TORBAZA-989626 format. One record per atom (N, C-alpha, C): residue in one letter; chain; atom name; x, y, z. Coordinates in Angstrom, 1 decimal. Last residue first. Example, Ala and Ser with C-alpha at 12.3 -4.5 7.8 and 13.67 -1.06 7.14 Angstrom:
<atoms>
+------+-------+------+--------+--------+--------+
| rest | kette | atom |     xx |     yy |     zz |
+------+-------+------+--------+--------+--------+
|    s |     A |    N |   12.8 |   -2.2 |    7.1 |
|    s |     A |   CA |   13.7 |   -1.1 |    7.1 |
|    s |     A |    C |   12.9 |    0.0 |    7.9 |
|    a |     A |    N |   13.2 |   -5.7 |    7.8 |
|    a |     A |   CA |   12.3 |   -4.5 |    7.8 |
|    a |     A |    C |   13.2 |   -3.3 |    7.8 |
+------+-------+------+--------+--------+--------+
</atoms>
This chain:
<atoms>
+------+-------+------+--------+--------+--------+
| rest | kette | atom |     xx |     yy |     zz |
+------+-------+------+--------+--------+--------+
|    c |     A |    N |  -90.4 |    7.9 |  -74.4 |
|    c |     A |   CA |  -89.1 |    7.3 |  -74.0 |
|    c |     A |    C |  -87.9 |    7.0 |  -74.6 |
|    w |     A |    N |  -93.3 |    6.9 |  -76.4 |
|    w |     A |   CA |  -92.1 |    7.9 |  -76.1 |
|    w |     A |    C |  -91.2 |    8.4 |  -75.1 |
|    k |     A |    N |  -93.4 |    4.4 |  -76.0 |
|    k |     A |   CA |  -92.9 |    4.7 |  -77.1 |
|    k |     A |    C |  -92.2 |    6.5 |  -77.6 |
|    k |     A |    N |  -93.2 |    3.9 |  -73.6 |
|    k |     A |   CA |  -92.7 |    2.9 |  -74.1 |
|    k |     A |    C |  -91.8 |    4.5 |  -75.8 |
|    a |     A |    N |  -96.5 |    4.8 |  -73.1 |
|    a |     A |   CA |  -95.6 |    5.5 |  -72.8 |
|    a |     A |    C |  -93.6 |    5.3 |  -72.6 |
|    e |     A |    N |  -97.7 |    2.8 |  -74.5 |
|    e |     A |   CA |  -97.8 |    3.9 |  -75.6 |
|    e |     A |    C |  -96.8 |    4.9 |  -74.7 |
|    s |     A |    N |  -97.3 |    1.0 |  -72.3 |
|    s |     A |   CA |  -96.5 |    0.5 |  -74.2 |
|    s |     A |    C |  -96.3 |    2.1 |  -74.2 |
|    e |     A |    N |  -98.7 |    1.8 |  -70.4 |
|    e |     A |   CA |  -97.3 |    1.5 |  -71.0 |
|    e |     A |    C |  -96.4 |    1.4 |  -72.1 |
|    v |     A |    N | -101.6 |    1.8 |  -71.9 |
|    v |     A |   CA | -100.0 |    3.5 |  -71.4 |
|    v |     A |    C |  -99.3 |    2.6 |  -70.6 |
|    e |     A |    N | -102.0 |   -0.6 |  -71.9 |
|    e |     A |   CA | -101.6 |    0.0 |  -73.0 |
|    e |     A |    C | -101.2 |    1.6 |  -72.6 |
|    q |     A |    N | -101.5 |   -1.1 |  -69.3 |
|    q |     A |   CA | -100.8 |   -2.2 |  -70.0 |
|    q |     A |    C | -100.9 |   -1.8 |  -71.1 |
|    n |     A |    N | -103.7 |   -0.1 |  -67.9 |
|    n |     A |   CA | -102.3 |    0.3 |  -67.8 |
|    n |     A |    C | -101.1 |    0.0 |  -68.5 |
|    r |     A |    N | -106.2 |   -1.1 |  -69.7 |
|    r |     A |   CA | -105.3 |   -0.5 |  -70.0 |
|    r |     A |    C | -103.8 |    0.3 |  -68.7 |
|    k |     A |    N | -105.7 |   -4.2 |  -68.0 |
|    k |     A |   CA | -105.4 |   -4.4 |  -69.8 |
|    k |     A |    C | -105.3 |   -2.8 |  -69.8 |
|    a |     A |    N | -106.2 |   -3.4 |  -65.4 |
|    a |     A |   CA | -104.9 |   -4.5 |  -65.8 |
|    a |     A |    C | -104.4 |   -3.7 |  -67.3 |
|    l |     A |    N | -108.8 |   -2.8 |  -65.4 |
|    l |     A |   CA | -107.6 |   -0.9 |  -64.9 |
|    l |     A |    C | -105.8 |   -2.0 |  -65.6 |
|    m |     A |    N | -109.6 |   -4.9 |  -66.1 |
|    m |     A |   CA | -109.8 |   -4.2 |  -67.6 |
|    m |     A |    C | -108.7 |   -2.4 |  -67.1 |
|    s |     A |    N | -109.9 |   -6.2 |  -63.8 |
|    s |     A |   CA | -108.7 |   -7.5 |  -65.3 |
|    s |     A |    C | -108.7 |   -5.5 |  -66.1 |
|    a |     A |    N | -110.3 |   -5.1 |  -62.2 |
|    a |     A |   CA | -109.7 |   -5.0 |  -61.5 |
|    a |     A |    C | -108.9 |   -5.8 |  -63.7 |
|    a |     A |    N | -114.1 |   -5.7 |  -62.9 |
|    a |     A |   CA | -113.1 |   -4.0 |  -63.2 |
|    a |     A |    C | -111.0 |   -4.3 |  -62.5 |
|    f |     A |    N | -114.1 |   -8.3 |  -63.0 |
|    f |     A |   CA | -114.1 |   -7.1 |  -63.9 |
|    f |     A |    C | -112.7 |   -6.0 |  -64.3 |
|    v |     A |    N | -113.9 |   -8.6 |  -60.4 |
|    v |     A |   CA | -112.8 |   -8.6 |  -60.8 |
|    v |     A |    C | -112.6 |   -7.5 |  -62.3 |
|    l |     A |    N | -115.7 |   -6.6 |  -59.6 |
|    l |     A |   CA | -114.5 |   -6.6 |  -58.7 |
|    l |     A |    C | -113.9 |   -7.2 |  -60.0 |
|    r |     A |    N | -118.3 |   -8.1 |  -60.8 |
|    r |     A |   CA | -117.6 |   -7.4 |  -61.0 |
|    r |     A |    C | -116.5 |   -6.6 |  -61.0 |
|    s |     A |    N | -117.8 |  -10.5 |  -59.1 |
|    s |     A |   CA | -117.1 |  -10.6 |  -60.4 |
|    s |     A |    C | -117.3 |   -9.6 |  -61.4 |
|    i |     A |    N | -118.3 |  -10.0 |  -56.5 |
|    i |     A |   CA | -117.1 |  -10.5 |  -57.1 |
|    i |     A |    C | -116.3 |  -10.6 |  -58.2 |
|    t |     A |    N | -121.0 |   -9.0 |  -57.0 |
|    t |     A |   CA | -119.9 |   -7.8 |  -55.7 |
|    t |     A |    C | -118.7 |   -8.2 |  -56.5 |
|    g |     A |    N | -122.1 |  -11.2 |  -57.8 |
|    g |     A |   CA | -122.0 |  -10.3 |  -58.4 |
|    g |     A |    C | -121.1 |   -9.3 |  -58.0 |
|    d |     A |    N | -122.4 |  -12.9 |  -55.1 |
|    d |     A |   CA | -121.4 |  -13.3 |  -56.4 |
|    d |     A |    C | -121.3 |  -12.4 |  -57.1 |
|    n |     A |    N | -121.6 |  -10.8 |  -52.2 |
|    n |     A |   CA | -122.4 |  -11.8 |  -53.3 |
|    n |     A |    C | -121.7 |  -12.0 |  -54.5 |
|    p |     A |    N | -120.2 |  -10.7 |  -49.4 |
|    p |     A |   CA | -119.8 |  -10.4 |  -50.6 |
|    p |     A |    C | -120.7 |  -11.1 |  -51.6 |
|    q |     A |    N | -120.7 |  -10.4 |  -46.1 |
|    q |     A |   CA | -120.2 |  -11.7 |  -47.1 |
|    q |     A |    C | -120.3 |  -10.6 |  -48.6 |
|    n |     A |    N | -122.1 |   -9.2 |  -44.3 |
|    n |     A |   CA | -120.8 |   -9.1 |  -44.3 |
|    n |     A |    C | -119.9 |   -9.6 |  -45.8 |
|    s |     A |    N | -124.6 |   -9.5 |  -44.3 |
|    s |     A |   CA | -124.2 |   -7.9 |  -45.0 |
|    s |     A |    C | -122.9 |   -7.8 |  -45.3 |
|    a |     A |    N | -125.1 |  -12.1 |  -43.0 |
|    a |     A |   CA | -125.1 |  -11.7 |  -45.0 |
|    a |     A |    C | -124.4 |  -10.7 |  -45.6 |
|    s |     A |    N | -122.4 |  -12.4 |  -40.5 |
|    s |     A |   CA | -123.8 |  -12.1 |  -41.5 |
|    s |     A |    C | -124.4 |  -11.5 |  -42.7 |
|    p |     A |    N | -121.3 |  -15.9 |  -39.4 |
|    p |     A |   CA | -120.8 |  -14.2 |  -40.2 |
|    p |     A |    C | -122.5 |  -13.4 |  -41.1 |
|    t |     A |    N | -121.8 |  -17.4 |  -36.6 |
|    t |     A |   CA | -122.9 |  -17.0 |  -38.4 |
|    t |     A |    C | -121.7 |  -15.6 |  -38.7 |
|    a |     A |    N | -120.4 |  -17.5 |  -34.6 |
|    a |     A |   CA | -119.5 |  -18.5 |  -35.8 |
|    a |     A |    C | -120.2 |  -18.2 |  -36.9 |
|    r |     A |    N | -121.8 |  -15.5 |  -33.3 |
|    r |     A |   CA | -119.7 |  -15.0 |  -33.6 |
|    r |     A |    C | -119.4 |  -16.3 |  -34.9 |
|    h |     A |    N | -123.6 |  -16.7 |  -31.9 |
|    h |     A |   CA | -123.8 |  -15.0 |  -33.6 |
|    h |     A |    C | -122.5 |  -15.3 |  -33.6 |
|    k |     A |    N | -122.4 |  -18.3 |  -30.2 |
|    k |     A |   CA | -123.1 |  -18.6 |  -31.6 |
|    k |     A |    C | -123.1 |  -17.7 |  -32.2 |
|    e |     A |    N | -121.6 |  -16.9 |  -28.5 |
|    e |     A |   CA | -120.1 |  -17.6 |  -30.0 |
|    e |     A |    C | -120.9 |  -18.0 |  -30.7 |
|    s |     A |    N | -123.7 |  -15.1 |  -27.2 |
|    s |     A |   CA | -122.4 |  -14.3 |  -28.2 |
|    s |     A |    C | -121.9 |  -15.7 |  -29.1 |
|    s |     A |    N | -124.5 |  -17.7 |  -26.2 |
|    s |     A |   CA | -125.5 |  -17.4 |  -27.4 |
|    s |     A |    C | -124.4 |  -16.2 |  -28.7 |
|    i |     A |    N | -122.8 |  -18.1 |  -24.9 |
|    i |     A |   CA | -122.9 |  -19.3 |  -25.8 |
|    i |     A |    C | -123.7 |  -18.9 |  -26.5 |
|    h |     A |    N | -123.4 |  -16.2 |  -23.2 |
|    h |     A |   CA | -121.8 |  -16.4 |  -23.4 |
|    h |     A |    C | -121.6 |  -17.5 |  -24.7 |
|    l |     A |    N | -124.9 |  -15.9 |  -22.5 |
|    l |     A |   CA | -125.4 |  -15.2 |  -23.2 |
|    l |     A |    C | -124.4 |  -15.5 |  -23.4 |
|    s |     A |    N | -125.5 |  -17.9 |  -20.6 |
|    s |     A |   CA | -126.3 |  -18.8 |  -21.2 |
|    s |     A |    C | -126.1 |  -17.5 |  -23.1 |
|    p |     A |    N | -123.7 |  -17.8 |  -17.9 |
|    p |     A |   CA | -123.6 |  -19.0 |  -19.5 |
|    p |     A |    C | -124.5 |  -18.6 |  -20.3 |
|    d |     A |    N | -123.6 |  -14.3 |  -17.0 |
|    d |     A |   CA | -124.4 |  -15.8 |  -17.2 |
|    d |     A |    C | -124.2 |  -16.9 |  -18.5 |
|    e |     A |    N | -120.5 |  -13.6 |  -15.2 |
|    e |     A |   CA | -121.0 |  -13.4 |  -16.4 |
|    e |     A |    C | -121.9 |  -15.4 |  -16.6 |
|    n |     A |    N | -118.6 |  -13.9 |  -12.8 |
|    n |     A |   CA | -120.4 |  -13.2 |  -13.4 |
|    n |     A |    C | -121.1 |  -13.1 |  -14.1 |
|    n |     A |    N | -117.0 |  -14.7 |  -13.5 |
|    n |     A |   CA | -117.7 |  -15.3 |  -13.0 |
|    n |     A |    C | -118.5 |  -14.9 |  -12.5 |
|    l |     A |    N | -116.2 |  -14.7 |  -17.1 |
|    l |     A |   CA | -115.9 |  -14.5 |  -15.8 |
|    l |     A |    C | -116.9 |  -14.5 |  -15.2 |
|    m |     A |    N | -114.6 |  -17.0 |  -19.2 |
|    m |     A |   CA | -115.6 |  -16.3 |  -18.9 |
|    m |     A |    C | -115.5 |  -15.9 |  -17.2 |
+------+-------+------+--------+--------+--------+
</atoms>
């Protein structure tokens, strides 16, 4: 901490930093949609790879 810094400002900024804002935290619905999309892409990738093996 700098000598000219107000200690009360330092404490409040530490408190603010320790508490993440809600906008930075995805909710469970967002996470489950991302997991679903990833699983669908993985399934599609397997289908494409197996189809490609038939032609090669």
